[in-house]
C-alpha positions as CSV (number, residue, x, y, z in Angstrom):
1,M,36.3,-5.9,24.8
2,P,37.6,-2.5,24.0
3,T,34.9,-0.6,22.0
4,P,36.1,0.0,18.2
5,L,36.5,3.5,17.4
6,E,34.2,4.8,14.7
7,I,36.3,6.3,12.2
8,S,35.2,6.0,8.5
9,A,37.8,4.6,5.8
10,A,38.1,2.8,2.8
11,R,40.8,0.9,3.5
12,L,43.9,0.5,5.8
13,P,46.8,1.4,3.3
14,A,49.6,-0.4,5.4
15,L,47.5,-3.8,4.9
16,D,47.6,-3.3,1.0
17,G,51.4,-2.1,1.4
18,L,51.9,-5.7,3.4
19,R,50.1,-7.3,0.2
20,G,52.3,-5.3,-2.2
21,V,55.3,-6.8,-0.1
22,A,54.0,-10.3,-0.5
23,I,53.3,-10.0,-4.3
24,L,56.5,-8.8,-5.1
25,G,58.3,-11.8,-2.9
26,V,56.7,-14.1,-4.9
27,L,57.3,-12.6,-8.6
28,F,61.1,-12.1,-7.5
29,S,61.1,-15.8,-6.6
30,K,59.9,-16.5,-10.2
31,A,61.1,-13.8,-12.3
32,Q,64.9,-14.7,-11.4
33,L,64.6,-17.8,-13.1
34,T,63.3,-16.4,-16.4
35,P,65.5,-15.5,-19.3
36,G,67.1,-12.3,-19.5
37,F,66.9,-11.7,-15.8
38,P,70.5,-10.2,-14.3
39,S,72.5,-13.1,-12.6
40,E,73.9,-10.4,-10.2
41,F,70.8,-10.1,-8.7
42,H,70.0,-14.1,-8.6
43,L,69.5,-15.2,-4.9
44,R,70.3,-18.9,-4.6
45,W,67.7,-19.0,-1.6
46,G,64.8,-17.0,-3.5
47,H,62.5,-19.6,-3.4
48,I,62.7,-18.8,0.8
49,V,61.5,-15.4,-0.1
50,G,58.5,-16.5,-2.3
51,S,57.6,-19.0,0.2
52,A,57.5,-16.6,3.3
53,S,55.7,-14.1,0.6
54,V,53.0,-16.5,0.7
55,D,52.9,-17.1,4.5
56,L,52.5,-13.3,4.5
57,F,49.4,-13.4,2.4
58,F,47.9,-16.5,4.7
59,V,48.6,-14.7,7.9
60,V,46.5,-11.5,6.3
61,S,43.7,-13.6,5.2
62,G,43.1,-15.3,8.9
63,Y,43.3,-11.8,10.6
64,L,41.0,-9.9,8.2
65,I,38.5,-12.7,7.5
66,T,38.3,-12.9,11.5
67,T,38.1,-9.6,12.2
68,L,35.3,-9.2,9.6
69,L,33.3,-12.0,10.8
70,L,33.7,-10.9,14.1
71,A,32.8,-7.6,13.6
72,E,29.4,-8.7,11.7
73,K,28.5,-11.1,14.8
74,D,28.6,-7.7,16.9
75,R,26.9,-5.7,14.6
76,N,24.3,-8.3,13.7
77,R,24.6,-10.9,16.5
78,Q,24.7,-13.6,14.1
79,I,26.8,-14.0,10.8
80,S,24.8,-14.5,7.4
81,L,26.9,-18.0,5.8
82,G,25.5,-17.7,3.0
83,A,25.9,-13.9,2.2
84,F,29.7,-14.7,3.2
85,Y,30.3,-17.4,0.9
86,W,28.6,-15.3,-2.0
87,R,31.1,-12.4,-1.1
88,R,33.8,-15.0,-1.3
89,A,32.8,-16.3,-4.4
90,L,32.3,-13.0,-6.4
91,R,36.0,-11.9,-5.3
92,I,37.5,-15.2,-6.0
93,V,35.9,-17.1,-8.8
94,P,35.2,-14.5,-12.0
95,A,39.3,-13.8,-11.8
96,F,39.7,-17.5,-11.3
97,L,37.8,-19.0,-14.2
98,A,39.5,-16.1,-16.4
99,L,42.8,-17.6,-16.0
100,L,41.1,-21.2,-16.6
101,T,39.8,-20.1,-19.8
102,A,42.8,-18.2,-20.8
103,L,44.8,-21.5,-20.2
104,W,42.3,-23.4,-21.9
105,L,42.6,-21.4,-25.0
106,L,46.6,-21.7,-24.8
107,D,47.0,-25.4,-23.7
108,G,49.8,-26.8,-26.4
109,H,50.5,-23.7,-27.3
110,S,53.0,-21.1,-26.4
111,D,54.3,-23.4,-23.9
112,V,51.1,-24.2,-21.8
113,E,50.7,-27.8,-20.6
114,M,48.1,-28.6,-18.5
115,R,47.0,-32.6,-18.2
116,H,43.9,-33.5,-17.0
117,I,44.5,-33.9,-13.0
118,D,45.5,-30.2,-13.4
119,W,42.0,-29.2,-14.7
120,L,40.4,-31.3,-12.0
121,S,42.2,-30.1,-9.1
122,A,42.3,-26.3,-10.4
123,A,38.4,-26.7,-10.6
124,T,38.0,-28.4,-7.4
125,Y,40.7,-26.2,-5.4
126,T,42.4,-29.4,-4.8
127,V,46.1,-28.3,-6.1
128,N,47.9,-28.5,-3.0
129,F,47.3,-32.1,-3.0
130,I,48.5,-32.9,-6.7
131,P,51.8,-34.3,-6.8
132,E,54.4,-32.1,-9.9
133,S,51.3,-30.3,-11.1
134,S,52.0,-28.5,-14.1
135,W,53.9,-25.1,-13.9
136,D,50.8,-23.3,-14.6
137,A,48.8,-24.5,-12.2
138,G,51.1,-25.5,-9.5
139,H,50.9,-21.8,-7.5
140,L,47.3,-22.7,-7.1
141,W,47.9,-24.7,-4.2
142,S,48.2,-21.6,-2.0
143,L,44.7,-20.7,-3.4
144,S,43.3,-24.1,-2.4
145,I,44.9,-23.8,1.3
146,E,42.7,-19.9,1.4
147,E,39.8,-21.9,-0.1
148,H,39.7,-24.3,2.6
149,F,40.3,-21.7,5.2
150,Y,37.2,-19.7,3.8
151,L,35.2,-23.1,4.1
152,L,35.8,-24.2,7.3
153,W,36.6,-21.3,9.7
154,P,33.2,-19.0,9.0
155,L,31.2,-22.3,10.7
156,M,34.1,-22.4,13.8
157,V,33.2,-18.6,14.6
158,V,29.5,-19.3,14.0
159,L,29.9,-22.0,16.4
160,L,32.3,-21.3,19.0
161,S,32.5,-18.2,21.6
162,E,35.5,-16.0,21.4
163,S,36.9,-17.8,24.2
164,Q,36.6,-21.2,22.6
165,L,38.0,-20.0,19.6
166,R,41.1,-18.8,21.1
167,K,41.6,-22.1,22.8
168,L,41.0,-24.0,19.1
169,L,43.6,-22.1,17.5
170,V,46.1,-22.6,20.2
171,A,45.2,-26.2,19.8
172,L,46.0,-25.8,15.9
173,I,49.3,-24.4,16.4
174,A,50.7,-26.7,18.5
175,G,48.8,-29.5,16.4
176,T,50.0,-28.7,13.3
177,L,53.8,-28.0,14.6
178,L,53.8,-31.3,16.2
179,L,51.9,-33.1,13.2
180,R,54.9,-31.8,10.5
181,G,57.2,-33.3,13.1
182,V,55.8,-36.5,13.3
183,V,55.4,-36.8,9.6
184,L,59.0,-35.6,9.3
185,A,60.5,-38.5,11.3
186,I,58.3,-41.4,10.0
187,Q,58.0,-40.2,6.5
188,P,61.1,-37.9,5.5
189,R,60.5,-38.8,1.7
190,E,57.0,-37.2,2.0
191,A,58.9,-33.9,3.5
192,S,57.0,-31.7,0.2
193,I,53.6,-32.1,1.3
194,L,54.7,-30.3,4.6
195,E,54.5,-27.2,2.6
196,V,51.5,-27.8,0.7
197,W,48.6,-29.8,2.4
198,T,46.1,-27.9,4.2
199,I,46.5,-30.0,7.6
200,F,49.9,-28.9,8.1
201,R,49.6,-25.5,7.6
202,W,46.7,-24.3,10.0
203,D,49.4,-22.6,12.1
204,T,49.9,-20.0,9.2
205,I,46.6,-18.8,8.7
206,A,45.7,-19.4,12.4
207,A,48.5,-17.2,13.7
208,G,46.5,-14.2,11.9
209,C,43.6,-15.3,13.3
210,W,44.7,-15.2,17.0
211,L,45.8,-11.9,16.1
212,A,42.3,-10.7,15.3
213,L,41.0,-12.3,18.2
214,G,43.8,-11.0,20.5
215,L,43.1,-7.8,19.7
216,R,39.4,-8.3,20.9
217,H,40.4,-9.5,24.3
218,E,40.9,-6.7,26.7
219,A,44.5,-8.3,28.6
220,T,46.0,-9.4,25.5
221,R,45.2,-6.2,23.5
222,T,47.0,-4.5,26.1
223,R,50.2,-6.6,26.3
224,L,50.0,-6.9,22.3
225,M,49.7,-2.7,22.3
226,N,52.6,-2.5,25.0
227,F,54.8,-4.5,22.7
228,A,53.7,-2.4,19.6
229,G,54.6,0.3,21.2
230,S,57.9,-0.5,22.7
231,P,61.4,1.1,20.5
232,W,62.2,-2.5,20.4
233,A,59.3,-4.1,18.8
234,L,60.2,-3.5,15.3
235,P,63.8,-4.8,15.6
236,A,62.8,-7.8,17.5
237,T,60.0,-8.6,15.2
238,I,63.0,-8.4,12.0
239,T,65.1,-10.5,14.0
240,L,62.5,-13.3,14.3
241,L,61.7,-13.0,10.4
242,I,65.4,-13.1,9.6
243,L,65.7,-16.0,12.0
244,S,62.6,-18.1,10.5
245,L,63.9,-17.3,6.8
246,G,67.1,-19.1,8.3
247,L,65.8,-22.1,9.6
248,N,63.6,-22.6,6.7
249,L,67.3,-22.9,4.6
250,S,67.2,-26.4,6.5
251,N,65.1,-28.8,5.7
252,K,64.0,-30.3,9.1
253,L,63.9,-27.3,11.0
254,G,62.0,-24.9,8.1
255,L,59.7,-27.8,7.7
256,T,58.9,-27.9,11.6
257,I,59.4,-24.5,13.6
258,G,60.3,-22.6,10.5
259,Y,56.8,-21.9,9.6
260,S,55.2,-21.1,12.9
261,L,58.2,-18.9,13.7
262,T,57.5,-17.1,10.2
263,A,54.1,-16.8,10.8
264,F,54.8,-15.0,14.3
265,A,56.9,-12.6,12.8
266,W,54.2,-11.8,10.2
267,A,51.6,-11.5,12.7
268,A,54.0,-9.3,14.8
269,L,54.5,-6.9,11.9
270,I,51.0,-6.6,11.0
271,L,50.3,-5.8,14.3
272,L,53.1,-2.9,14.0
273,A,51.7,-1.7,10.6
274,L,48.3,-1.3,12.0
275,Q,49.2,0.5,15.5
276,R,51.9,2.8,13.9
277,S,49.9,3.7,10.7
278,S,47.0,4.6,12.6
279,S,48.5,6.4,15.5
280,L,47.2,4.4,17.9
281,S,48.3,4.2,21.3
282,R,46.8,2.3,24.0
283,G,43.7,2.1,22.7
284,H,43.4,5.7,21.8
285,L,43.7,8.0,18.8
286,M,46.6,10.5,18.8
287,D,46.4,13.9,17.0
288,P,48.0,12.5,13.5
289,S,50.0,15.9,13.5
290,Q,51.5,14.9,16.8
291,E,53.5,12.1,15.1
292,I,55.6,11.3,12.0
293,P,54.8,8.0,10.7
294,S,58.2,5.8,10.8
295,L,60.0,6.0,7.3
296,W,58.6,1.9,6.9
297,I,55.5,3.0,7.4
298,R,55.7,5.4,5.0
299,V,57.3,2.9,2.2
300,L,54.3,0.6,3.2
301,Q,51.5,3.1,2.6
302,S,53.3,4.6,-0.7
303,R,51.2,4.7,-3.5
304,F,53.3,1.9,-5.3
305,L,53.3,-0.5,-2.8
306,V,49.7,0.3,-2.0
307,T,48.7,-0.1,-5.7
308,I,50.4,-3.3,-6.0
309,G,48.9,-4.8,-3.2
310,I,45.2,-4.0,-4.7
311,L,46.7,-5.8,-7.8
312,S,47.9,-8.6,-5.7
313,Y,45.1,-11.3,-6.3
314,S,45.4,-10.6,-10.3
315,L,49.2,-11.1,-10.2
316,Y,49.5,-13.9,-8.6
317,L,47.0,-15.5,-11.0
318,W,48.5,-14.7,-14.1
319,H,51.9,-14.5,-12.9
320,R,53.4,-18.3,-13.5
321,L,52.0,-17.8,-17.6
322,F,54.4,-14.8,-17.8
323,L,57.3,-16.0,-15.8
324,R,58.7,-19.0,-17.0
325,A,62.1,-20.6,-16.7
326,E,62.2,-22.1,-19.8
327,T,60.4,-20.5,-22.8
328,N,61.2,-20.2,-27.0
329,Q,59.2,-17.2,-26.9
330,S,61.1,-14.2,-26.7
331,W,58.2,-11.9,-25.2
332,L,58.4,-14.2,-22.2
333,H,62.0,-12.9,-21.6
334,F,63.0,-10.5,-18.4
335,P,61.4,-7.6,-18.4
336,V,59.7,-7.6,-20.9
337,N,57.7,-10.4,-19.4
338,L,57.1,-8.5,-16.1
339,A,55.4,-5.5,-18.2
340,C,53.2,-8.3,-20.1
341,L,52.5,-9.6,-16.5
342,A,51.4,-6.2,-15.1
343,L,49.1,-5.6,-18.3
344,A,46.9,-8.5,-17.6
345,A,46.9,-7.9,-14.1
346,V,45.2,-4.5,-14.4
347,A,43.1,-5.6,-17.1
348,C,41.8,-8.5,-14.6
349,H,41.1,-6.3,-12.1
350,W,39.6,-3.7,-13.9
351,L,37.6,-5.8,-16.3
352,I,37.1,-9.0,-14.4
353,E,37.3,-8.3,-10.4
354,R,35.8,-4.8,-9.8
355,P,32.7,-5.1,-11.5
356,F,31.9,-8.5,-10.1
357,L,33.1,-6.8,-6.6
358,L,29.7,-4.3,-6.9
359,L,27.7,-7.2,-6.6
360,K,28.8,-8.3,-3.2
361,N,26.2,-6.7,-1.5
362,S,23.1,-8.6,-3.9
363,W,22.9,-11.4,-1.3
364,K,21.3,-9.5,0.7
365,P,20.8,-5.6,2.0
366,Q,23.4,-4.6,4.7
367,P,23.6,-2.5,7.2
368,T,25.0,1.0,6.7
369,T,27.2,0.6,9.8
370,E,30.9,1.0,9.1
371,Q,32.8,-2.1,9.1
372,T,35.2,-1.2,11.9
373,L,38.6,-2.8,12.9
374,P,39.9,-2.6,16.6
375,W,42.1,0.4,16.1
376,G,39.4,2.5,14.5
377,S,39.6,1.8,10.4
378,S,37.9,-0.4,8.0
379,A,40.1,-2.6,5.6
380,P,39.5,-4.9,2.3
381,V,38.2,-8.0,3.7
382,D,40.8,-10.3,1.4
383,G,44.3,-11.6,2.2
384,L,46.0,-13.3,-1.2
385,V,42.2,-13.6,-2.4
C-alpha cells in the first residue's frame, strides 16, 4: 500500500464543493415545486436530479468514513468504536434535535403536520421504513440510511481485513442489485421501497467504500490513477452519469441498474476531483505551480460551492420546512423561502453544529498525527452528515 504523503490541510475543498453540488440538486428539486418558482426553469425530471444528488451524499459518506476508519486503524492499530460513535453523535444529533424541536413547536401551525408515527420514526431513524411519511419528516429517510451505515460498517472495518472488506463490498453491490431485481419482478407494486429501504441501497454507499479501499491497494490504486489521469476520464464519467440519470426515467431500469450506475459515476467523479484538485500524478505530488486546475475543479473549489457544502447538513435538515408545494404563507413563496432557509441553515451551523463539534475529541485524547488521505490531504469526516 502506498504511504500517504504527510501534507497538512484542514479540508479538501473539492469534496466540500461536491457536497455543495449535491445539496443544490436537492434544493432545486424541491424549490421548483414551491409557489413563485419561475415556470420556465421547471424540469419535468427534477425529482431525478434530487434523487441522484442524495446518491452523491451516500457515495461521499462511504468514501470518507472508510478512509478515516482505516487511517485510524493504521495509526493506532485499532479503531475506537466508542470514539467513532461519539463523534458521529455530536455531528448529527444536536442539529437534528433542533429540527425536531422546531417541528414540535410548529406542529399544527404554519402548515406543519406531524403524526405520531412520524415522531417515532424520526426519533429512531427508521423514517425510510414508513410509507407516506409527512412532508416535514419525509426527507429524513436518507439520514436513516446513513445512520444504519454508521452503525454497521465500522464493525466490519474492525473485524475484517482490507482484502475481506473488498470482497464483502463486491458481494454487497452484486447482491443489492440482484435483490432489487427480484423484488421488482415479484412485487412490482412495492417498487417505492427500493429507493428508501436500507437493504436495497447498500450498493450506493458501497461504491464510495470501495473507492477508499481501492486507493489503498497498490495495483488497484495504479489502475484508478491511470484512469483519473487520462484525457477521456472526465467525458467518460459524465457520459456514465447522464446514462444513469436517463435510466432512472425508466422505472424498471432505474430501480435496478440505474442506482448502481449512478453510484459508480459519482465515485468516478470523486476520484477525478481528488486527483486533479491535489495535483497528484502516479502517486507523487507535483509542483502546483506547474499545473493550472481545470475549470470544473476551480468551480468545485469556489468559495460559493465550498460554503454551501459546509452548510449542507443544516440545509438538508431544514429545507422541507421552507420549501413547500402547498402553503398559505406568503413568506414561503420563492425566492423568500430560499432566503429564510439560508438564514436558518447558517444559524444552525454556527450556533448548534460547530459548538458541539468542538467536543468531538473529548471522548479520549487523540494523537496529534495529521489524519491524511492517500493523495496527501486531510478531509472532513462527513458526507451528508
